[in-house]
C-alpha positions in Angstrom: 174.2 -61.0 -19.8 174.9 -64.0 -17.6 172.6 -63.0 -14.6 175.4 -63.6 -12.1 176.1 -67.1 -13.3 179.8 -68.0 -13.9 180.8 -67.4 -17.5 181.8 -70.7 -19.2 185.1 -71.1 -21.1 185.4 -72.1 -24.7 188.7 -73.8 -25.6 189.6 -73.7 -29.3 192.2 -76.3 -30.2 195.2 -76.1 -32.4 195.7 -78.4 -35.5 195.9 -81.5 -33.4 192.2 -81.0 -32.5 190.6 -82.4 -29.4 193.0 -84.8 -27.7 192.8 -86.7 -24.4 195.5 -84.3 -23.1 193.4 -81.2 -24.1 190.3 -82.6 -22.5 192.1 -83.4 -19.2 193.8 -80.0 -19.2 190.6 -78.1 -20.0 188.6 -79.8 -17.3 191.3 -79.4 -14.6 191.7 -75.7 -15.5 188.1 -74.5 -15.8 184.9 -75.3 -14.0 182.6 -75.0 -17.0 184.2 -75.6 -20.4 183.4 -76.6 -24.0 186.0 -77.5 -26.6 186.1 -76.7 -30.3 188.2 -78.4 -33.0 188.7 -78.0 -36.7 187.6 -81.6 -37.0 184.2 -81.3 -35.2 183.6 -84.1 -32.9 186.3 -86.4 -34.3 189.4 -87.0 -32.3 192.1 -87.9 -34.8 195.4 -89.3 -33.6 198.2 -87.8 -35.5 201.7 -89.3 -35.6 203.3 -85.8 -35.8 202.8 -82.2 -36.5 203.3 -82.6 -40.3 200.4 -85.1 -40.4 198.2 -82.8 -38.2 199.0 -79.8 -40.5 198.1 -81.8 -43.6 194.8 -82.9 -42.1 194.1 -79.3 -41.0 194.7 -78.0 -44.6 192.5 -80.8 -46.0 189.8 -79.8 -43.6 189.8 -76.3 -45.1 192.6 -74.6 -43.1 192.1 -71.4 -41.2 189.2 -70.2 -43.4 187.1 -73.2 -42.7 188.1 -73.1 -39.0 186.9 -69.5 -38.7 183.6 -70.5 -40.3 183.2 -73.4 -37.9 184.1 -71.3 -34.9 181.8 -68.5 -35.9 178.9 -70.8 -35.0 180.0 -70.3 -31.4 180.1 -66.5 -31.6 176.8 -65.9 -29.9 177.9 -68.0 -26.8 178.5 -65.9 -23.7 182.0 -67.2 -22.9 185.6 -66.5 -22.2 187.7 -68.0 -25.1 191.1 -69.6 -25.0 192.7 -70.6 -28.3 195.9 -72.3 -29.3 197.8 -71.6 -32.5 195.3 -72.0 -35.4 192.5 -71.9 -32.9 193.8 -68.7 -31.4 194.1 -67.2 -34.9 190.5 -68.3 -35.8 189.2 -66.9 -32.5 190.9 -63.5 -33.3 189.0 -63.3 -36.6 185.7 -64.3 -35.0 186.0 -62.0 -32.0 186.0 -59.0 -34.4 182.5 -59.9 -35.7 179.7 -57.6 -34.7 177.5 -60.6 -33.5 180.2 -62.0 -31.2 179.2 -62.2 -27.6 182.4 -63.5 -26.1 183.5 -61.7 -23.0 187.2 -62.1 -23.5 189.8 -63.9 -25.6 193.2 -65.3 -24.7 195.3 -66.7 -27.5 198.5 -68.6 -27.3 201.0 -68.5 -30.2 198.5 -67.3 -32.8 200.9 -67.3 -35.8 198.2 -66.8 -38.5 197.0 -63.6 -36.8 199.7 -61.9 -38.9 197.3 -62.2 -41.9 194.5 -60.4 -40.0 196.2 -57.4 -38.4 193.6 -55.0 -39.7 191.0 -56.4 -37.3 190.2 -54.6 -34.1 189.2 -56.3 -30.9 185.6 -56.0 -29.8 186.4 -57.2 -26.3 189.5 -57.7 -24.1 192.2 -59.8 -25.9 195.3 -61.3 -24.3 197.9 -62.7 -26.6 200.8 -64.8 -25.6 203.5 -65.3 -28.3 206.3 -67.7 -28.4 210.0 -66.6 -28.2 210.2 -66.8 -32.0 208.4 -68.0 -35.1 210.4 -69.8 -37.9 208.4 -68.4 -40.8 208.1 -64.7 -40.0 209.5 -61.9 -37.9 207.4 -61.9 -34.8 208.3 -58.5 -33.3 206.6 -56.3 -36.0 203.4 -58.3 -35.5 203.5 -57.8 -31.7 204.3 -54.1 -32.1 201.3 -53.5 -34.4 198.9 -55.4 -32.2 200.1 -53.7 -29.0 199.1 -50.4 -30.5 195.4 -51.4 -30.6 193.1 -50.6 -27.7 191.9 -53.6 -25.7 194.9 -55.9 -26.5 197.7 -57.0 -24.1 200.6 -58.8 -25.7 203.3 -60.7 -24.1 206.2 -62.8 -25.5 207.0 -66.0 -23.6 210.4 -67.7 -23.4 208.8 -70.8 -24.9 208.5 -72.3 -28.4 205.4 -72.4 -30.5 203.2 -75.2 -29.2 204.6 -75.1 -25.6 201.2 -75.9 -24.1 200.5 -79.0 -26.2 202.2 -82.3 -25.2 201.8 -83.4 -28.8 203.8 -80.5 -30.1 207.6 -80.5 -30.7 207.6 -77.2 -28.8 206.0 -78.6 -25.7 207.4 -77.3 -22.4 206.0 -78.7 -19.2 207.1 -75.7 -17.1 205.5 -73.3 -19.6 202.3 -75.3 -19.6 202.2 -75.1 -15.7 203.1 -71.4 -15.6 200.5 -70.4 -18.2 197.8 -72.6 -16.7 198.3 -70.9 -13.3 198.1 -67.5 -15.0 194.8 -68.6 -16.8 193.4 -69.8 -13.5 194.1 -66.4 -12.0 191.8 -64.9 -14.6 188.8 -67.1 -13.7 
């Protein structure tokens, strides 16, 4: 229990890792925040998403990211994850030792490989309007049947909250940032 103290936020990055944009956004959105990246403390600067994806795979992909993030499972926090970070957070939040109070995930495409997991705490998932590599609606339908999950589909592309992503949408970032602030 947090003894009346504000619960911190844990921001789990996408394949781009911790960027200046993510740092600025996190600190302007949440009062107390920590960031997690698949690259640890490193702040790589990728030319494009393909380079970021290759680096993510070389770092061990989603399996390694889940293992890295699991080290944060006993932190009393609200979690916000993006893409691969949201998918890794989905896996970790289902662990018995996880103490997170809630999880919010944006465009968690790899969650489709872990639909058998059940939430141990409130989970909010925001999906893009579509995914190029799989049918999104069956994933949303299956997740929406689980207790403790709220799913919504945004009108934006995958990556809409990341200025480094081809799917970035400034209006979508602003809209969802306001929504997240309302949860604090």
